[in-house]
N, C-alpha and C positions, 0 to 999 in steps of 0.2 A: 479598546480597540475590543471588539466581538468574540464570545470561543470559536465563532464559526467563520471570524473572518481565511485561516487555513482553511477552512472543511476542503479537501481532496475531492475532486468531481471524477468516480473515479471510472470514468469509460476513457477519459482524457487521459486520466496518467495511465491506466492499462493500456491505452494504444502508446504513449509516449515510451513505455518503457520497451513493448514487443518493442515496436519500430527500431530503439535502439539496438535492441539487440542482434549480434552478428551467431548467424547459424553456418557451417559450415556446406558450401554448397557438393564437396562430395557424398555428403547423405542422401539418401534416398528423397524423394519431394515428399512423399508420407511423413516422415521422420522428421523430418525440416516442418509441416504444418502441426503434428504433435511437439512440438519441443516449440514454440510460439504461441500455440496456445498454451501450453502448461504454464507459460512464461506471462500469456497478457492472463489466465486465470487468476494464478496467485496475486498478481499485479491489481488485479480487479478486488480482490479481497482482503487484501492487504489496508489497501487504502477504507473499502470500509470498517475494518477492523480499527482504523484509526481514527476514521471519525465517531465511533462510537464509543471510542476511548477518551477520543475529545470533550463531545461531549458529555461521559459520566465523568471526567476526572477536573473538569474546570467548573462547572456548576454553573453554566452563563459570567462569573468574575472574570476580572484582567488579568492572564497569565505571565506569571516570573518567567526567570529563565531558570529558577528553577525547577518551580510547573513542569516547564516544558520537557528536558531535562530525564527527570519521573516518566513523563509521558510515555518517551523515545524509549525509555531502557524498559519500562513494562512492554510495549510492542517488540522490543528486543527479545524480551525472555519466550512472549506468547508465542503459541504453532498452531499451527492448525487445527488438531487436536483435541487440544484446550479449547477451543470453544462450543 
């Protein structure tokens, strides 16, 4: 398995996440759109960060389960301000 086998398509990932998130119909339309946009952009940039971390940490080698656990932990601990 190559290191890019799990590379996320950022746009597709963000669309999937935004479309699966429910926003209350009781909110005004602008608030609904702002929440969806925030969700879309967050998902987009998290996918980008995942792809970057994967490329840096795996270096073209076949990843082990431990490699991916470490990658996911690093992603979880990283915040937007750290980028």
